[in-house]
C-alpha distance (Angstrom), angle and dihedral (degrees) to the residues before:
residue distance angle dihedral
X1 . . .
X2 3.72 . .
X3 3.79 138.7 .
X4 3.69 142.6 172.6
X5 3.77 117.3 -91.9
X6 3.83 112.8 -130.9
X7 3.90 93.5 -128.9
X8 3.85 96.8 93.3
X9 3.77 134.1 136.6
X10 3.86 90.8 -70.5
X11 3.79 94.0 60.7
X12 3.84 92.6 44.7
X13 3.76 91.4 47.0
X14 3.80 91.9 51.9
X15 3.72 92.5 47.2
X16 3.83 89.4 49.3
X17 3.79 94.9 49.2
X18 3.76 91.6 45.9
X19 3.85 92.5 48.4
X20 3.92 90.2 51.4
X21 3.82 90.5 50.0
X22 3.82 92.6 49.9
X23 3.69 91.0 45.4
X24 3.80 91.2 56.3
X25 3.87 88.1 47.8
X26 3.81 90.8 49.9
X27 3.83 90.1 52.4
X28 3.78 95.8 44.7
X29 3.79 95.4 46.2
X30 3.77 94.6 39.7
X31 3.83 89.9 55.8
X32 3.64 91.2 44.2
X33 3.76 94.9 49.8
X34 3.86 91.6 50.3
X35 3.87 90.5 48.0
X36 3.75 98.9 43.7
X37 3.80 97.8 39.3
X38 3.90 93.6 -120.8
X39 3.73 113.1 143.9
X40 3.80 88.2 -174.6
X41 3.74 89.4 62.4
X42 3.76 92.8 49.2
X43 3.86 88.6 50.8
X44 3.84 90.8 50.8
X45 3.85 88.7 50.4
X46 3.88 89.1 53.4
X47 3.88 89.4 51.1
X48 3.80 84.8 55.8
X49 3.76 88.5 49.4
X50 3.76 88.6 51.2
X51 3.90 89.0 58.6
X52 3.84 90.6 47.6
X53 3.72 86.5 56.3
X54 3.72 97.6 46.4
X55 3.78 92.1 48.3
X56 3.83 95.4 43.8
X57 3.81 90.9 49.2
X58 3.82 89.5 52.4
X59 3.87 90.1 51.0
X60 3.67 92.9 43.7
X61 3.77 96.1 49.9
X62 3.84 90.8 50.7
X63 3.79 91.7 48.2
X64 3.84 93.2 49.5
X65 3.73 91.7 45.3
X66 3.71 90.5 52.8
X67 3.76 92.4 49.3
X68 3.79 97.1 59.0
X69 3.87 123.2 51.4
X70 3.78 117.6 -156.1
X71 3.88 114.5 -91.3
X72 3.79 141.2 170.3
X73 3.72 89.7 -81.1
X74 3.90 102.4 37.2
X75 3.86 97.7 34.8
X76 3.83 93.4 -175.4
X77 3.88 98.3 30.9
X78 3.85 114.0 -130.0
X79 3.80 98.8 -41.1
X80 3.82 92.0 120.6
X81 3.77 92.0 60.0
X82 3.83 86.0 84.7
X83 3.77 89.9 69.5
X84 3.86 93.6 53.5
X85 3.80 89.2 45.9
X86 3.88 87.6 55.4
X87 3.82 92.4 49.6
X88 3.88 89.6 51.7
X89 3.82 90.4 46.9
X90 3.97 91.2 50.2
X91 3.82 91.7 51.8
X92 3.83 91.1 49.0
X93 3.79 90.8 51.2
X94 3.78 94.9 46.3
X95 3.89 89.3 52.4
X96 3.79 91.7 50.3
X97 3.75 93.9 44.0
X98 3.76 92.0 49.4
X99 3.87 91.6 51.9
X100 3.81 94.6 48.3
X101 3.85 92.1 41.6
X102 3.88 89.8 53.7
X103 3.85 89.4 51.3
X104 3.77 93.1 47.0
X105 3.77 91.4 52.2
X106 3.90 89.2 50.5
X107 3.90 89.0 52.3
X108 3.80 90.5 60.8
X109 3.87 89.3 59.3
X110 3.77 94.4 36.8
X111 3.83 111.3 28.7
X112 3.79 115.1 -162.8
X113 3.87 129.8 -155.2
X114 3.83 113.5 -88.4
X115 3.80 124.8 -155.4
X116 3.78 93.3 -139.0
X117 3.77 94.2 -178.8
X118 3.72 95.2 57.0
X119 3.81 90.3 39.7
X120 3.83 88.3 57.7
X121 3.73 90.2 49.4
X122 3.78 94.3 49.5
X123 3.88 94.9 41.8
X124 3.91 87.5 48.7
X125 3.70 90.8 55.3
X126 3.85 88.9 46.1
X127 3.90 89.7 51.5
X128 3.72 91.7 51.7
X129 3.74 93.4 49.6
X130 3.78 91.9 46.5
X131 3.71 90.0 53.3
X132 3.66 91.6 51.2
X133 3.83 95.4 48.5
X134 3.73 87.5 52.9
X135 3.83 92.3 49.8
X136 3.78 89.0 51.9
X137 3.83 91.8 56.0
X138 3.74 93.3 56.4
X139 3.88 109.5 96.5
X140 3.70 125.5 -151.3
X141 3.72 90.1 -113.0
X142 3.82 101.0 59.5
X143 3.84 90.4 -165.5
X144 3.78 87.0 70.2
X145 3.79 88.8 73.9
X146 3.80 90.1 65.0
X147 3.80 94.4 44.9
X148 3.85 100.6 41.8
X149 3.82 110.5 70.4
X150 3.79 95.6 -169.5
X151 3.72 93.9 45.7
X152 3.79 92.9 47.5
X153 3.81 94.2 48.8
X154 3.81 90.1 49.4
X155 3.74 90.9 49.0
X156 3.81 94.7 50.5
X157 3.81 91.1 48.0
X158 3.76 90.6 50.9
X159 3.83 90.9 49.2
X160 3.73 91.5 49.8
X161 3.84 89.5 49.3
X162 3.81 91.5 56.6
X163 3.78 89.7 52.6
X164 3.78 92.1 51.5
X165 3.73 90.5 49.5
X166 3.79 90.5 52.6
X167 3.74 89.4 52.0
X168 3.73 91.7 49.6
X169 3.75 92.3 53.4
X170 3.73 90.3 49.0
X171 3.72 92.3 51.3
X172 3.84 91.1 51.4
X173 3.80 90.2 54.1
X174 3.77 90.3 50.0
X175 3.88 92.2 50.9
X176 3.85 89.7 47.0
X177 3.76 92.3 55.6
X178 3.83 100.9 34.8
X179 3.86 106.2 26.4
X180 3.82 90.8 -130.8
X181 3.75 98.1 151.8
X182 3.94 91.8 177.0
X183 3.84 87.9 73.4
X184 3.83 89.4 72.2
X185 3.91 95.5 61.1
X186 3.87 88.3 35.5
X187 3.85 91.8 59.3
X188 3.84 89.5 41.7
X189 3.89 87.7 57.9
X190 3.83 89.0 47.8
X191 3.91 90.8 52.5
X192 3.72 89.9 47.1
X193 3.79 92.2 56.6
X194 3.81 87.1 53.8
X195 3.83 87.6 53.0
X196 3.68 94.9 46.7
X197 3.77 91.5 47.2
X198 3.83 89.6 56.3
X199 3.80 89.9 48.7
X200 3.73 91.9 51.3
X201 3.74 93.5 50.1
X202 3.96 90.0 47.5
X203 3.76 87.0 51.6
X204 3.72 94.8 47.4
X205 3.71 90.8 51.1
X206 3.78 94.2 48.8
X207 3.82 93.3 47.5
X208 3.74 90.5 47.9
X209 3.83 92.0 54.8
X210 3.82 91.1 45.7
X211 3.89 90.1 49.9
X212 3.91 90.4 46.5
X213 3.73 93.6 -119.2
X214 3.83 110.3 -173.1
X215 3.74 113.0 -88.2
X216 3.80 93.2 -138.3
X217 3.74 144.3 -4.1
X218 3.78 106.2 -59.7
X219 3.77 101.1 -163.2
X220 3.75 92.6 53.9
X221 3.80 93.4 47.3
X222 3.85 89.4 47.1
X223 3.85 89.0 56.2
X224 3.84 89.1 50.6
X225 3.77 91.0 51.6
X226 3.87 94.0 46.7
X227 3.85 88.1 52.6
X228 3.85 88.0 64.2
X229 3.85 115.7 101.7
X230 3.77 112.0 -91.6
X231 3.81 97.9 4.9
X232 3.75 106.6 128.6
X233 3.76 102.6 171.0
X234 3.90 145.4 4.8
X235 3.72 118.6 -153.2
X236 3.75 137.4 170.1
X237 3.89 90.8 16.3
X238 3.75 114.8 177.3
X239 3.77 134.7 169.9
X240 3.78 135.4 179.5
X241 3.79 145.0 156.5
X242 3.72 123.6 -108.3
X243 3.79 85.5 -168.7
X244 3.77 135.9 -25.2
X245 3.89 93.5 -69.6
X246 3.80 101.7 34.3
X247 3.80 115.8 76.9
X248 3.91 118.4 179.4
X249 3.75 129.0 -170.3
X250 3.81 138.0 -177.6
X251 3.75 128.3 -172.2
X252 3.84 143.4 163.5
X253 3.81 107.4 -126.7
X254 3.73 120.7 -162.7
X255 3.76 110.3 -155.1
X256 3.76 138.4 -179.2
X257 3.74 97.6 -102.8
X258 3.74 136.0 114.2
X259 3.69 98.3 -149.4
X260 3.82 129.5 33.6
X261 3.78 88.4 -131.5
X262 3.90 85.7 73.4
X263 3.74 94.4 61.9
X264 3.84 101.8 87.8
X265 3.81 94.4 93.9
X266 3.80 90.9 50.9
X267 3.86 92.6 50.7
X268 3.89 91.2 54.0
X269 3.82 91.0 54.1
X270 3.78 94.3 45.7
X271 3.75 93.7 46.9
X272 3.82 91.9 48.5
X273 3.80 92.4 49.2
X274 3.85 95.2 49.7
X275 3.75 93.6 42.4
X276 3.65 99.1 47.4
X277 3.77 101.5 40.5
X278 3.73 103.1 26.6
X279 3.71 107.7 26.4
X280 3.88 95.6 -120.6
X281 3.86 104.9 169.1
X282 3.81 99.1 175.5
X283 3.76 119.5 37.7
X284 3.79 131.1 179.7
X285 3.83 115.9 -169.0
X286 3.82 126.4 -174.1
X287 3.79 107.2 -162.1
X288 3.84 121.4 -151.7
X289 3.71 136.0 -175.9
X290 3.85 116.6 -135.0
X291 3.80 88.1 -102.9
X292 3.81 93.6 54.3
X293 3.79 91.1 47.3
X294 3.88 90.3 57.6
X295 3.73 93.6 54.7
X296 3.82 99.2 66.2
X297 3.84 145.9 16.6
X298 3.77 129.8 -102.5
X299 3.81 97.2 -144.5
X300 3.73 121.6 132.8
X301 3.79 104.7 -131.5
X302 3.80 120.9 -171.0
X303 3.82 133.7 135.3
X304 3.75 127.4 -177.9
X305 3.76 109.0 -129.6
X306 3.82 118.8 -124.1
X307 3.78 118.9 -143.1
X308 3.83 112.2 -99.8
X309 3.85 92.7 11.2
X310 3.79 130.6 100.5
X311 3.82 117.6 -137.6
X312 3.71 129.1 -169.2
X313 3.84 109.3 -116.5
X314 3.78 133.1 -175.5
X315 3.85 94.5 -125.3
X316 3.61 94.1 -167.7
X317 3.85 125.3 71.5
X318 3.76 119.5 -88.1
X319 3.77 91.6 -121.7
X320 3.85 128.8 26.8
X321 3.74 140.2 -170.8
X322 3.90 100.3 5.1
X323 3.79 126.2 147.4
X324 3.74 109.7 -132.7
X325 3.77 140.7 -172.8
X326 3.80 119.8 -139.0
X327 3.75 117.1 -170.5
X328 3.75 135.0 177.3
X329 3.88 98.7 -144.9
X330 3.74 95.7 -160.4
X331 3.77 140.1 8.0
X332 3.85 123.2 -120.2
X333 3.73 111.4 -103.7
């Protein structure tokens, strides 16, 4: 079974346009913040840089994955590079956030004059650009936002950026009418919290992929598989993500068949369910008849040896002698 993966030129183009708009906003607001003395404006520009980074990493990971096909040495190509790109991006964001946060705290002790009129002008331009970048990321088919992880992440970042720009404009209005200059570093710290939250989420996803965290709720998916005609059991079910857009699954499926040659119809139903509902792009299925399932266990047995200690090991494989079907459910655009 094959299908088209939603990461096509449309997604890449939207990410590129949005990144370009955010970069323009980063430059304009960054220059404006340095000129007007507003640390809040500088923080907002860094939030735009955060979006440039997220979008660029998405584009770069897709480009790199397309440049290298899987082979005997790199069995999944270069898909996992996306994770390392994310970790580099997190480190960069944490460094910038720390520098701006230190400056914001210093502004509480030593307030500086702020040209609120110009800050309002720069932040207004930033808000307009953020709204434009958010609009660019909305596809004609709104359901694509739910299916496309890269596009959804970029859209949510852009929407959050628009909200922070609104808060910056409001803070400048407040300073203009009250003279409370402490509001500027305060809003900078609020924006930095938004940036740090994005960095933590990016780090969480990267670590989850490296640790082979399950790609979805297994018990619910097992129940769906057991509801298919002729499926009697699901054992040794595993799922993980090679990167944000490549989900892999393996399973031992017990079916109501006397011969493994009769399993083709079951395979088509299983592939369709996992692809359409859960985005599984590469699936390996080991089919078993009820008699085969009774002859062995489905436990995953593995122990790390400690130096100087003996451990009991199951020296044979957990599973033996099973026919299987491995399928790449969709090519990478």
